[in-house]
Backbone atoms as SQL, in Angstrom:
CREATE TABLE atoms (id INTEGER PRIMARY KEY, chain TEXT, resi INTEGER, resn TEXT, atom TEXT, x REAL, y REAL, z REAL);
INSERT INTO atoms VALUES
  (1, 'A', 1, 'MET', 'N', -132.216, 51.554, 24.392),
  (2, 'A', 1, 'MET', 'CA', -132.079, 50.063, 23.640),
  (3, 'A', 1, 'MET', 'C', -132.738, 48.797, 24.639),
  (4, 'A', 2, 'HIS', 'N', -133.430, 48.224, 23.245),
  (5, 'A', 2, 'HIS', 'CA', -134.226, 47.199, 23.832),
  (6, 'A', 2, 'HIS', 'C', -133.430, 45.863, 23.883),
  (7, 'A', 3, 'THR', 'N', -133.905, 44.900, 24.657),
  (8, 'A', 3, 'THR', 'CA', -132.964, 43.388, 24.334),
  (9, 'A', 3, 'THR', 'C', -134.346, 42.687, 24.370),
  (10, 'A', 4, 'LYS', 'N', -133.730, 41.844, 23.157),
  (11, 'A', 4, 'LYS', 'CA', -134.646, 40.795, 23.287),
  (12, 'A', 4, 'LYS', 'C', -134.417, 39.803, 24.384),
  (13, 'A', 5, 'PRO', 'N', -135.404, 39.093, 24.592),
  (14, 'A', 5, 'PRO', 'CA', -136.149, 37.627, 26.125),
  (15, 'A', 5, 'PRO', 'C', -135.645, 37.320, 25.253),
  (16, 'A', 6, 'THR', 'N', -133.855, 36.779, 26.425),
  (17, 'A', 6, 'THR', 'CA', -133.948, 34.894, 25.731),
  (18, 'A', 6, 'THR', 'C', -135.139, 34.064, 25.754),
  (19, 'A', 7, 'ALA', 'N', -134.555, 33.341, 26.075),
  (20, 'A', 7, 'ALA', 'CA', -135.550, 32.113, 26.207),
  (21, 'A', 7, 'ALA', 'C', -135.826, 31.668, 28.325),
  (22, 'A', 8, 'LEU', 'N', -134.556, 31.824, 28.344),
  (23, 'A', 8, 'LEU', 'CA', -134.762, 31.808, 30.849),
  (24, 'A', 8, 'LEU', 'C', -135.186, 32.985, 30.602),
  (25, 'A', 9, 'THR', 'N', -134.801, 33.740, 30.071),
  (26, 'A', 9, 'THR', 'CA', -135.951, 35.839, 30.913),
  (27, 'A', 9, 'THR', 'C', -136.800, 35.594, 30.821),
  (28, 'A', 10, 'ALA', 'N', -137.390, 35.054, 29.244),
  (29, 'A', 10, 'ALA', 'CA', -139.002, 34.489, 29.289),
  (30, 'A', 10, 'ALA', 'C', -140.138, 33.479, 29.969),
  (31, 'A', 11, 'LEU', 'N', -139.525, 32.999, 30.853),
  (32, 'A', 11, 'LEU', 'CA', -139.290, 31.384, 31.153),
  (33, 'A', 11, 'LEU', 'C', -140.712, 32.032, 32.089),
  (34, 'A', 12, 'PRO', 'N', -140.144, 32.769, 33.067),
  (35, 'A', 12, 'PRO', 'CA', -141.076, 33.101, 34.072),
  (36, 'A', 12, 'PRO', 'C', -142.680, 33.607, 33.532),
  (37, 'A', 13, 'ALA', 'N', -142.165, 34.432, 32.891),
  (38, 'A', 13, 'ALA', 'CA', -143.482, 35.271, 32.233),
  (39, 'A', 13, 'ALA', 'C', -144.560, 34.058, 31.608),
  (40, 'A', 14, 'MET', 'N', -143.604, 33.073, 30.715),
  (41, 'A', 14, 'MET', 'CA', -144.589, 32.011, 30.440),
  (42, 'A', 14, 'MET', 'C', -145.027, 31.006, 30.776),
  (43, 'A', 15, 'LEU', 'N', -144.250, 30.748, 31.977),
  (44, 'A', 15, 'LEU', 'CA', -144.892, 29.901, 33.518),
  (45, 'A', 15, 'LEU', 'C', -145.701, 30.765, 33.430),
  (46, 'A', 16, 'ALA', 'N', -145.875, 32.063, 34.263),
  (47, 'A', 16, 'ALA', 'CA', -146.842, 32.469, 34.371),
  (48, 'A', 16, 'ALA', 'C', -148.446, 32.433, 33.708),
  (49, 'A', 17, 'LEU', 'N', -148.180, 32.893, 32.757),
  (50, 'A', 17, 'LEU', 'CA', -149.208, 32.777, 31.608),
  (51, 'A', 17, 'LEU', 'C', -149.104, 31.405, 31.042),
  (52, 'A', 18, 'THR', 'N', -148.882, 30.269, 31.273),
  (53, 'A', 18, 'THR', 'CA', -149.402, 29.360, 31.355),
  (54, 'A', 18, 'THR', 'C', -150.387, 28.585, 32.000),
  (55, 'A', 19, 'VAL', 'N', -149.553, 28.915, 33.662),
  (56, 'A', 19, 'VAL', 'CA', -150.644, 28.928, 34.703),
  (57, 'A', 19, 'VAL', 'C', -152.205, 28.747, 35.564),
  (58, 'A', 20, 'SER', 'N', -151.597, 30.349, 34.684),
  (59, 'A', 20, 'SER', 'CA', -152.902, 31.069, 34.454),
  (60, 'A', 20, 'SER', 'C', -153.868, 30.805, 33.768),
  (61, 'A', 21, 'LEU', 'N', -153.816, 30.072, 32.613),
  (62, 'A', 21, 'LEU', 'CA', -154.552, 29.646, 31.629),
  (63, 'A', 21, 'LEU', 'C', -154.898, 28.706, 32.123),
  (64, 'A', 22, 'LEU', 'N', -153.995, 27.320, 32.577),
  (65, 'A', 22, 'LEU', 'CA', -154.762, 26.203, 32.969),
  (66, 'A', 22, 'LEU', 'C', -155.063, 25.959, 34.252),
  (67, 'A', 23, 'ALA', 'N', -155.107, 27.101, 35.343),
  (68, 'A', 23, 'ALA', 'CA', -155.943, 26.940, 36.164),
  (69, 'A', 23, 'ALA', 'C', -157.190, 27.097, 36.007),
  (70, 'A', 24, 'THR', 'N', -157.670, 27.640, 34.678),
  (71, 'A', 24, 'THR', 'CA', -158.834, 28.068, 34.814),
  (72, 'A', 24, 'THR', 'C', -159.639, 27.038, 34.270),
  (73, 'A', 25, 'PRO', 'N', -161.003, 26.372, 35.126),
  (74, 'A', 25, 'PRO', 'CA', -161.286, 25.197, 34.774),
  (75, 'A', 25, 'PRO', 'C', -161.601, 25.032, 33.268),
  (76, 'A', 26, 'SER', 'N', -162.664, 26.328, 32.527),
  (77, 'A', 26, 'SER', 'CA', -163.054, 26.057, 31.648),
  (78, 'A', 26, 'SER', 'C', -161.871, 25.289, 30.508),
  (79, 'A', 27, 'PHE', 'N', -160.510, 25.816, 30.418),
  (80, 'A', 27, 'PHE', 'CA', -159.525, 25.933, 29.989),
  (81, 'A', 27, 'PHE', 'C', -159.664, 24.351, 29.383),
  (82, 'A', 28, 'PHE', 'N', -159.942, 23.584, 30.600),
  (83, 'A', 28, 'PHE', 'CA', -160.018, 21.907, 30.730),
  (84, 'A', 28, 'PHE', 'C', -161.267, 21.623, 29.528),
  (85, 'A', 29, 'GLY', 'N', -161.966, 22.538, 29.757),
  (86, 'A', 29, 'GLY', 'CA', -163.894, 21.976, 29.620),
  (87, 'A', 29, 'GLY', 'C', -164.029, 21.276, 30.953),
  (88, 'A', 30, 'ALA', 'N', -163.867, 21.603, 32.028),
  (89, 'A', 30, 'ALA', 'CA', -163.870, 21.030, 32.908),
  (90, 'A', 30, 'ALA', 'C', -165.357, 20.708, 33.767),
  (91, 'A', 31, 'SER', 'N', -165.915, 19.968, 34.186),
  (92, 'A', 31, 'SER', 'CA', -167.241, 19.513, 34.350),
  (93, 'A', 31, 'SER', 'C', -167.227, 19.500, 35.930),
  (94, 'A', 32, 'ASP', 'N', -168.785, 19.957, 35.990),
  (95, 'A', 32, 'ASP', 'CA', -168.750, 19.039, 37.806),
  (96, 'A', 32, 'ASP', 'C', -168.387, 17.786, 38.071),
  (97, 'A', 33, 'ALA', 'N', -167.942, 16.709, 37.287),
  (98, 'A', 33, 'ALA', 'CA', -167.745, 16.031, 37.876),
  (99, 'A', 33, 'ALA', 'C', -166.288, 15.905, 37.527),
  (100, 'A', 34, 'ASN', 'N', -165.459, 16.274, 37.775),
  (101, 'A', 34, 'ASN', 'CA', -164.351, 16.505, 37.259),
  (102, 'A', 34, 'ASN', 'C', -163.379, 17.491, 37.508),
  (103, 'A', 35, 'ALA', 'N', -162.648, 17.221, 39.217),
  (104, 'A', 35, 'ALA', 'CA', -161.573, 18.179, 39.375),
  (105, 'A', 35, 'ALA', 'C', -159.852, 17.982, 39.106),
  (106, 'A', 36, 'ALA', 'N', -159.491, 19.067, 39.004),
  (107, 'A', 36, 'ALA', 'CA', -158.330, 18.497, 38.293),
  (108, 'A', 36, 'ALA', 'C', -157.445, 16.658, 38.806),
  (109, 'A', 37, 'SER', 'N', -157.348, 17.030, 39.875),
  (110, 'A', 37, 'SER', 'CA', -156.406, 16.187, 40.668),
  (111, 'A', 37, 'SER', 'C', -157.024, 14.290, 40.601),
  (112, 'A', 38, 'PHE', 'N', -158.484, 14.282, 40.807),
  (113, 'A', 38, 'PHE', 'CA', -159.442, 13.401, 40.456),
  (114, 'A', 38, 'PHE', 'C', -160.353, 13.464, 40.161),
  (115, 'A', 39, 'ASN', 'N', -160.973, 11.797, 40.150),
  (116, 'A', 39, 'ASN', 'CA', -162.358, 11.917, 38.970),
  (117, 'A', 39, 'ASN', 'C', -163.512, 12.153, 40.480),
  (118, 'A', 40, 'CYS', 'N', -164.210, 13.404, 40.088),
  (119, 'A', 40, 'CYS', 'CA', -165.428, 13.091, 41.222),
  (120, 'A', 40, 'CYS', 'C', -166.757, 12.519, 41.232),
  (121, 'A', 41, 'SER', 'N', -166.109, 11.346, 40.180),
  (122, 'A', 41, 'SER', 'CA', -167.653, 10.493, 39.934),
  (123, 'A', 41, 'SER', 'C', -167.334, 9.231, 40.169),
  (124, 'A', 42, 'ALA', 'N', -165.555, 8.995, 40.404),
  (125, 'A', 42, 'ALA', 'CA', -165.747, 8.303, 41.074),
  (126, 'A', 42, 'ALA', 'C', -166.372, 7.567, 42.658),
  (127, 'A', 43, 'ARG', 'N', -166.745, 6.352, 42.245),
  (128, 'A', 43, 'ARG', 'CA', -167.369, 5.714, 44.201),
  (129, 'A', 43, 'ARG', 'C', -166.621, 5.320, 44.950),
  (130, 'A', 44, 'ASN', 'N', -165.313, 5.022, 45.471),
  (131, 'A', 44, 'ASN', 'CA', -164.505, 5.922, 46.340),
  (132, 'A', 44, 'ASN', 'C', -164.091, 7.014, 46.887),
  (133, 'A', 45, 'LEU', 'N', -164.991, 8.136, 46.564),
  (134, 'A', 45, 'LEU', 'CA', -163.957, 9.409, 47.162),
  (135, 'A', 45, 'LEU', 'C', -164.082, 9.677, 48.296),
  (136, 'A', 46, 'THR', 'N', -162.901, 9.629, 48.977),
  (137, 'A', 46, 'THR', 'CA', -163.116, 10.871, 50.551),
  (138, 'A', 46, 'THR', 'C', -163.500, 11.576, 51.079),
  (139, 'A', 47, 'ALA', 'N', -164.245, 11.535, 52.245),
  (140, 'A', 47, 'ALA', 'CA', -165.084, 13.137, 52.616),
  (141, 'A', 47, 'ALA', 'C', -164.202, 14.394, 52.137),
  (142, 'A', 48, 'ASN', 'N', -162.311, 14.981, 52.280),
  (143, 'A', 48, 'ASN', 'CA', -162.131, 15.522, 51.742),
  (144, 'A', 48, 'ASN', 'C', -162.790, 15.250, 49.989),
  (145, 'A', 49, 'GLU', 'N', -162.554, 14.718, 49.658),
  (146, 'A', 49, 'GLU', 'CA', -162.383, 14.854, 47.559),
  (147, 'A', 49, 'GLU', 'C', -164.448, 14.946, 47.404),
  (148, 'A', 50, 'GLN', 'N', -165.273, 14.615, 48.200),
  (149, 'A', 50, 'GLN', 'CA', -166.376, 15.111, 48.098),
  (150, 'A', 50, 'GLN', 'C', -166.637, 16.233, 48.215),
  (151, 'A', 51, 'THR', 'N', -166.160, 16.842, 49.441),
  (152, 'A', 51, 'THR', 'CA', -166.358, 17.948, 49.619),
  (153, 'A', 51, 'THR', 'C', -165.566, 19.200, 48.735),
  (154, 'A', 52, 'ILE', 'N', -164.044, 18.335, 47.995),
  (155, 'A', 52, 'ILE', 'CA', -163.661, 19.570, 47.145),
  (156, 'A', 52, 'ILE', 'C', -164.600, 19.305, 45.404),
  (157, 'A', 53, 'CYS', 'N', -164.964, 18.412, 45.688),
  (158, 'A', 53, 'CYS', 'CA', -165.709, 18.074, 44.058),
  (159, 'A', 53, 'CYS', 'C', -167.603, 19.241, 44.257),
  (160, 'A', 54, 'SER', 'N', -167.940, 19.157, 45.685),
  (161, 'A', 54, 'SER', 'CA', -169.051, 19.755, 45.933),
  (162, 'A', 54, 'SER', 'C', -168.594, 21.408, 45.671),
  (163, 'A', 55, 'ASP', 'N', -167.926, 22.047, 45.958),
  (164, 'A', 55, 'ASP', 'CA', -167.566, 23.805, 46.671),
  (165, 'A', 55, 'ASP', 'C', -166.427, 24.382, 45.125),
  (166, 'A', 56, 'LEU', 'N', -167.293, 24.680, 44.378),
  (167, 'A', 56, 'LEU', 'CA', -166.570, 25.415, 43.444),
  (168, 'A', 56, 'LEU', 'C', -165.108, 25.964, 44.109),
  (169, 'A', 57, 'GLN', 'N', -165.193, 26.927, 45.306),
  (170, 'A', 57, 'GLN', 'CA', -164.207, 27.518, 44.976),
  (171, 'A', 57, 'GLN', 'C', -163.166, 26.405, 45.434),
  (172, 'A', 58, 'LEU', 'N', -163.114, 25.276, 46.198),
  (173, 'A', 58, 'LEU', 'CA', -162.182, 24.721, 46.372),
  (174, 'A', 58, 'LEU', 'C', -161.507, 23.119, 44.931),
  (175, 'A', 59, 'ASN', 'N', -162.841, 23.610, 44.411),
  (176, 'A', 59, 'ASN', 'CA', -161.954, 22.310, 43.111),
  (177, 'A', 59, 'ASN', 'C', -161.842, 23.925, 41.896),
  (178, 'A', 60, 'ASP', 'N', -161.669, 24.826, 42.429),
  (179, 'A', 60, 'ASP', 'CA', -160.774, 25.825, 41.578),
  (180, 'A', 60, 'ASP', 'C', -159.031, 25.842, 42.279),
  (181, 'A', 61, 'ASP', 'N', -159.425, 25.894, 42.945),
  (182, 'A', 61, 'ASP', 'CA', -157.954, 25.592, 43.820),
  (183, 'A', 61, 'ASP', 'C', -157.893, 23.964, 43.995),
  (184, 'A', 62, 'ASP', 'N', -157.760, 23.150, 43.599),
  (185, 'A', 62, 'ASP', 'CA', -157.766, 22.264, 43.403),
  (186, 'A', 62, 'ASP', 'C', -156.829, 22.158, 42.080),
  (187, 'A', 63, 'VAL', 'N', -157.645, 22.627, 41.188),
  (188, 'A', 63, 'VAL', 'CA', -157.049, 23.019, 39.875),
  (189, 'A', 63, 'VAL', 'C', -155.819, 23.906, 39.491),
  (190, 'A', 64, 'LYS', 'N', -155.894, 24.774, 40.103),
  (191, 'A', 64, 'LYS', 'CA', -154.590, 25.880, 40.378),
  (192, 'A', 64, 'LYS', 'C', -153.564, 24.534, 40.630),
  (193, 'A', 65, 'MET', 'N', -153.680, 24.262, 42.318),
  (194, 'A', 65, 'MET', 'CA', -152.644, 23.265, 42.791),
  (195, 'A', 65, 'MET', 'C', -152.267, 22.264, 42.041),
  (196, 'A', 66, 'ALA', 'N', -152.754, 21.640, 41.177),
  (197, 'A', 66, 'ALA', 'CA', -152.648, 21.015, 40.926),
  (198, 'A', 66, 'ALA', 'C', -151.845, 21.066, 39.184),
  (199, 'A', 67, 'THR', 'N', -152.208, 21.803, 38.780),
  (200, 'A', 67, 'THR', 'CA', -151.162, 22.580, 37.430),
  (201, 'A', 67, 'THR', 'C', -150.255, 23.139, 37.608),
  (202, 'A', 68, 'MET', 'N', -150.320, 23.652, 39.127),
  (203, 'A', 68, 'MET', 'CA', -148.834, 24.682, 39.545),
  (204, 'A', 68, 'MET', 'C', -148.096, 23.237, 39.518),
  (205, 'A', 69, 'TYR', 'N', -148.719, 22.363, 40.430),
  (206, 'A', 69, 'TYR', 'CA', -147.459, 21.269, 40.916),
  (207, 'A', 69, 'TYR', 'C', -147.147, 20.525, 39.821),
  (208, 'A', 70, 'THR', 'N', -147.913, 19.991, 38.780),
  (209, 'A', 70, 'THR', 'CA', -147.286, 19.263, 37.400),
  (210, 'A', 70, 'THR', 'C', -146.021, 19.708, 36.906),
  (211, 'A', 71, 'MET', 'N', -146.414, 21.293, 36.705),
  (212, 'A', 71, 'MET', 'CA', -146.241, 22.179, 35.859),
  (213, 'A', 71, 'MET', 'C', -144.239, 22.636, 36.458),
  (214, 'A', 72, 'LEU', 'N', -144.163, 22.659, 37.765),
  (215, 'A', 72, 'LEU', 'CA', -143.211, 23.127, 38.764),
  (216, 'A', 72, 'LEU', 'C', -142.281, 21.706, 38.644),
  (217, 'A', 73, 'LYS', 'N', -143.121, 20.215, 38.626),
  (218, 'A', 73, 'LYS', 'CA', -142.260, 19.015, 38.986),
  (219, 'A', 73, 'LYS', 'C', -141.167, 18.978, 37.850),
  (220, 'A', 74, 'GLY', 'N', -142.439, 19.420, 37.075),
  (221, 'A', 74, 'GLY', 'CA', -141.247, 19.134, 35.255),
  (222, 'A', 74, 'GLY', 'C', -140.035, 20.028, 34.968),
  (223, 'A', 75, 'LEU', 'N', -140.217, 20.558, 35.528),
  (224, 'A', 75, 'LEU', 'CA', -139.147, 22.032, 35.595),
  (225, 'A', 75, 'LEU', 'C', -138.176, 22.097, 36.451),
  (226, 'A', 76, 'PHE', 'N', -137.474, 20.904, 36.916),
  (227, 'A', 76, 'PHE', 'CA', -136.709, 20.660, 38.300),
  (228, 'A', 76, 'PHE', 'C', -136.198, 19.365, 38.060),
  (229, 'A', 77, 'ALA', 'N', -134.603, 18.716, 37.912),
  (230, 'A', 77, 'ALA', 'CA', -134.021, 17.761, 38.551),
  (231, 'A', 77, 'ALA', 'C', -134.448, 16.740, 39.482),
  (232, 'A', 78, 'MET', 'N', -134.442, 15.805, 39.623),
  (233, 'A', 78, 'MET', 'CA', -134.460, 14.588, 40.304),
  (234, 'A', 78, 'MET', 'C', -134.383, 14.902, 41.720),
  (235, 'A', 79, 'GLY', 'N', -133.251, 15.419, 42.275),
  (236, 'A', 79, 'GLY', 'CA', -133.275, 15.965, 43.520),
  (237, 'A', 79, 'GLY', 'C', -134.944, 16.921, 43.878),
  (238, 'A', 80, 'VAL', 'N', -134.790, 17.966, 43.589),
  (239, 'A', 80, 'VAL', 'CA', -135.917, 18.965, 44.219),
  (240, 'A', 80, 'VAL', 'C', -136.776, 18.170, 43.579),
  (241, 'A', 81, 'SER', 'N', -137.121, 17.790, 42.490),
  (242, 'A', 81, 'SER', 'CA', -138.816, 17.019, 41.558),
  (243, 'A', 81, 'SER', 'C', -139.152, 15.662, 43.418),
  (244, 'A', 82, 'GLY', 'N', -137.911, 15.368, 43.283),
  (245, 'A', 82, 'GLY', 'CA', -138.164, 14.358, 44.454),
  (246, 'A', 82, 'GLY', 'C', -138.799, 15.075, 46.168),
  (247, 'A', 83, 'ASN', 'N', -138.035, 15.677, 45.931),
  (248, 'A', 83, 'ASN', 'CA', -138.387, 16.632, 47.378),
  (249, 'A', 83, 'ASN', 'C', -140.451, 16.931, 47.199),
  (250, 'A', 84, 'MET', 'N', -140.166, 17.753, 46.173),
  (251, 'A', 84, 'MET', 'CA', -141.455, 17.560, 45.683),
  (252, 'A', 84, 'MET', 'C', -142.492, 16.729, 45.885),
  (253, 'A', 85, 'ALA', 'N', -142.280, 15.871, 45.608),
  (254, 'A', 85, 'ALA', 'CA', -143.251, 14.654, 45.653),
  (255, 'A', 85, 'ALA', 'C', -143.257, 14.695, 46.867),
  (256, 'A', 86, 'ASP', 'N', -142.544, 13.945, 47.524),
  (257, 'A', 86, 'ASP', 'CA', -142.376, 14.019, 49.469),
  (258, 'A', 86, 'ASP', 'C', -143.505, 14.888, 49.514),
  (259, 'A', 87, 'ASP', 'N', -143.287, 16.079, 49.459),
  (260, 'A', 87, 'ASP', 'CA', -143.979, 17.250, 50.157),
  (261, 'A', 87, 'ASP', 'C', -145.658, 17.320, 49.680),
  (262, 'A', 88, 'GLN', 'N', -145.925, 16.331, 48.377),
  (263, 'A', 88, 'GLN', 'CA', -147.470, 16.461, 47.970),
  (264, 'A', 88, 'GLN', 'C', -147.908, 15.335, 49.020),
  (265, 'A', 89, 'ARG', 'N', -147.347, 14.250, 49.303),
  (266, 'A', 89, 'ARG', 'CA', -148.199, 13.058, 49.551),
  (267, 'A', 89, 'ARG', 'C', -147.819, 13.616, 50.811),
  (268, 'A', 90, 'ALA', 'N', -147.334, 13.987, 51.735),
  (269, 'A', 90, 'ALA', 'CA', -147.241, 15.218, 52.897),
  (270, 'A', 90, 'ALA', 'C', -148.851, 15.498, 52.897),
  (271, 'A', 91, 'TRP', 'N', -148.658, 16.447, 52.313),
  (272, 'A', 91, 'TRP', 'CA', -149.447, 17.279, 52.032),
  (273, 'A', 91, 'TRP', 'C', -151.257, 16.992, 51.692),
  (274, 'A', 92, 'LEU', 'N', -151.451, 15.709, 50.966),
  (275, 'A', 92, 'LEU', 'CA', -152.329, 15.124, 50.872),
  (276, 'A', 92, 'LEU', 'C', -152.405, 14.820, 51.933),
  (277, 'A', 93, 'LYS', 'N', -151.882, 14.239, 52.500),
  (278, 'A', 93, 'LYS', 'CA', -152.199, 13.513, 54.314),
  (279, 'A', 93, 'LYS', 'C', -152.863, 14.806, 55.195),
  (280, 'A', 94, 'THR', 'N', -152.283, 15.617, 54.939),
  (281, 'A', 94, 'THR', 'CA', -152.766, 17.018, 56.219),
  (282, 'A', 94, 'THR', 'C', -154.254, 17.236, 54.983),
  (283, 'A', 95, 'ARG', 'N', -154.755, 17.349, 53.840),
  (284, 'A', 95, 'ARG', 'CA', -155.804, 17.316, 53.612),
  (285, 'A', 95, 'ARG', 'C', -156.351, 16.758, 53.664),
  (286, 'A', 96, 'GLU', 'N', -156.560, 15.427, 53.447),
  (287, 'A', 96, 'GLU', 'CA', -157.289, 14.145, 53.928),
  (288, 'A', 96, 'GLU', 'C', -157.994, 14.576, 55.182),
  (289, 'A', 97, 'ALA', 'N', -156.737, 14.454, 56.410),
  (290, 'A', 97, 'ALA', 'CA', -156.579, 14.891, 57.602),
  (291, 'A', 97, 'ALA', 'C', -158.262, 15.851, 57.952),
  (292, 'A', 98, 'CYS', 'N', -158.415, 16.855, 56.709),
  (293, 'A', 98, 'CYS', 'CA', -159.537, 17.847, 57.298),
  (294, 'A', 98, 'CYS', 'C', -160.627, 17.269, 57.018),
  (295, 'A', 99, 'GLY', 'N', -161.106, 15.894, 56.318),
  (296, 'A', 99, 'GLY', 'CA', -162.575, 15.429, 56.615),
  (297, 'A', 99, 'GLY', 'C', -163.435, 16.133, 55.083),
  (298, 'A', 100, 'ALA', 'N', -164.406, 16.287, 56.006),
  (299, 'A', 100, 'ALA', 'CA', -165.631, 17.299, 55.108),
  (300, 'A', 100, 'ALA', 'C', -165.387, 18.702, 55.544),
  (301, 'A', 101, 'ASP', 'N', -164.383, 19.537, 56.276),
  (302, 'A', 101, 'ASP', 'CA', -164.380, 20.668, 56.712),
  (303, 'A', 101, 'ASP', 'C', -163.977, 21.792, 55.727),
  (304, 'A', 102, 'VAL', 'N', -165.006, 22.135, 55.511),
  (305, 'A', 102, 'VAL', 'CA', -164.237, 23.193, 54.296),
  (306, 'A', 102, 'VAL', 'C', -163.458, 24.645, 54.690),
  (307, 'A', 103, 'ALA', 'N', -162.861, 24.759, 55.567),
  (308, 'A', 103, 'ALA', 'CA', -162.262, 25.887, 56.252),
  (309, 'A', 103, 'ALA', 'C', -160.706, 25.784, 56.172),
  (310, 'A', 104, 'CYS', 'N', -161.114, 23.706, 56.891),
  (311, 'A', 104, 'CYS', 'CA', -159.477, 22.959, 57.033),
  (312, 'A', 104, 'CYS', 'C', -159.070, 22.787, 55.565),
  (313, 'A', 105, 'ILE', 'N', -159.876, 22.990, 54.524),
  (314, 'A', 105, 'ILE', 'CA', -159.773, 21.910, 52.905),
  (315, 'A', 105, 'ILE', 'C', -159.160, 23.418, 52.348),
  (316, 'A', 106, 'SER', 'N', -159.714, 24.735, 52.957),
  (317, 'A', 106, 'SER', 'CA', -159.170, 25.673, 51.826),
  (318, 'A', 106, 'SER', 'C', -158.006, 26.402, 52.560),
  (319, 'A', 107, 'LYS', 'N', -157.627, 26.213, 53.855),
  (320, 'A', 107, 'LYS', 'CA', -156.507, 26.562, 54.077),
  (321, 'A', 107, 'LYS', 'C', -155.231, 25.419, 54.274),
  (322, 'A', 108, 'ALA', 'N', -155.970, 24.517, 53.334),
  (323, 'A', 108, 'ALA', 'CA', -154.484, 23.839, 52.989),
  (324, 'A', 108, 'ALA', 'C', -154.373, 23.562, 52.005),
  (325, 'A', 109, 'TYR', 'N', -155.135, 24.353, 51.101),
  (326, 'A', 109, 'TYR', 'CA', -154.577, 24.597, 49.658),
  (327, 'A', 109, 'TYR', 'C', -153.731, 25.989, 50.264),
  (328, 'A', 110, 'LYS', 'N', -154.518, 26.745, 50.028),
  (329, 'A', 110, 'LYS', 'CA', -153.965, 28.336, 50.841),
  (330, 'A', 110, 'LYS', 'C', -152.380, 27.986, 51.077),
  (331, 'A', 111, 'VAL', 'N', -151.773, 26.988, 51.879),
  (332, 'A', 111, 'VAL', 'CA', -150.403, 26.976, 51.928),
  (333, 'A', 111, 'VAL', 'C', -150.034, 26.158, 51.278),
  (334, 'A', 112, 'ARG', 'N', -150.351, 25.212, 50.434),
  (335, 'A', 112, 'ARG', 'CA', -149.953, 23.915, 49.256),
  (336, 'A', 112, 'ARG', 'C', -149.088, 25.606, 48.111),
  (337, 'A', 113, 'ILE', 'N', -150.470, 25.982, 47.445),
  (338, 'A', 113, 'ILE', 'CA', -150.196, 26.962, 46.340),
  (339, 'A', 113, 'ILE', 'C', -149.148, 28.079, 47.046),
  (340, 'A', 114, 'GLY', 'N', -149.055, 28.853, 48.745),
  (341, 'A', 114, 'GLY', 'CA', -148.486, 29.635, 48.436),
  (342, 'A', 114, 'GLY', 'C', -146.915, 28.768, 48.580),
  (343, 'A', 115, 'GLN', 'N', -146.668, 27.298, 48.979),
  (344, 'A', 115, 'GLN', 'CA', -145.392, 26.889, 48.706),
  (345, 'A', 115, 'GLN', 'C', -144.672, 26.670, 46.874),
  (346, 'A', 116, 'LEU', 'N', -146.212, 25.586, 46.431),
  (347, 'A', 116, 'LEU', 'CA', -145.365, 26.241, 45.485),
  (348, 'A', 116, 'LEU', 'C', -145.262, 27.477, 44.867),
  (349, 'A', 117, 'GLN', 'N', -145.881, 28.421, 45.265),
  (350, 'A', 117, 'GLN', 'CA', -145.798, 30.009, 44.584),
  (351, 'A', 117, 'GLN', 'C', -144.355, 30.177, 44.860),
  (352, 'A', 118, 'LYS', 'N', -143.469, 30.191, 46.394),
  (353, 'A', 118, 'LYS', 'CA', -142.134, 30.688, 47.091),
  (354, 'A', 118, 'LYS', 'C', -141.384, 29.677, 45.642),
  (355, 'A', 119, 'LEU', 'N', -141.271, 28.229, 45.439),
  (356, 'A', 119, 'LEU', 'CA', -140.857, 27.467, 44.580),
  (357, 'A', 119, 'LEU', 'C', -140.682, 28.223, 43.160),
  (358, 'A', 120, 'TYR', 'N', -141.797, 28.464, 42.621),
  (359, 'A', 120, 'TYR', 'CA', -141.614, 29.299, 41.598),
  (360, 'A', 120, 'TYR', 'C', -140.687, 30.670, 41.493),
  (361, 'A', 121, 'ASP', 'N', -141.148, 31.570, 42.512),
  (362, 'A', 121, 'ASP', 'CA', -140.612, 32.399, 42.817),
  (363, 'A', 121, 'ASP', 'C', -139.266, 32.778, 42.492),
  (364, 'A', 122, 'GLY', 'N', -138.769, 31.483, 42.940),
  (365, 'A', 122, 'GLY', 'CA', -137.335, 30.988, 43.762),
  (366, 'A', 122, 'GLY', 'C', -136.561, 30.932, 41.889),
  (367, 'A', 123, 'ILE', 'N', -137.740, 30.761, 40.973),
  (368, 'A', 123, 'ILE', 'CA', -136.412, 30.117, 39.715),
  (369, 'A', 123, 'ILE', 'C', -135.930, 30.896, 39.289),
  (370, 'A', 124, 'ASP', 'N', -136.303, 32.696, 38.981),
  (371, 'A', 124, 'ASP', 'CA', -135.287, 33.346, 38.712),
  (372, 'A', 124, 'ASP', 'C', -133.989, 33.696, 38.816),
  (373, 'A', 125, 'LYS', 'N', -133.922, 33.427, 40.110),
  (374, 'A', 125, 'LYS', 'CA', -132.996, 34.371, 41.388),
  (375, 'A', 125, 'LYS', 'C', -130.768, 32.831, 40.770),
  (376, 'A', 126, 'PRO', 'N', -130.517, 33.615, 40.927),
  (377, 'A', 126, 'PRO', 'CA', -129.320, 32.788, 40.640),
  (378, 'A', 126, 'PRO', 'C', -128.738, 31.682, 41.715),
  (379, 'A', 127, 'ILE', 'N', -128.046, 30.750, 41.332),
  (380, 'A', 127, 'ILE', 'CA', -127.507, 30.297, 41.948),
  (381, 'A', 127, 'ILE', 'C', -126.228, 30.275, 43.383);
């Protein structure tokens, strides 16, 4: 006997599909001039932003992280959402400290994406 998925049971699957679609740069019509979270054509880019704009993998990581962050932030109430914003600001300082070091920036994205994934994985868990 099959049961129909409810909105709550279908949420994780819908979120996963949406994240995977939105994390694809072509979904946005992204060009070389834009990463997800900032404009690569801006004149005042930091060293890490310039590096992200010039490296396809880092650009893709930026798209994925920014998409996950934005979607997850919208799912939680103010307390968790506020904590997420604080964590994001702290993470941006960590990324900034990498300068133009590709390996450092890549590691920073892997860590942040992992943190966001862990938060997402906890959505379907009972309180």
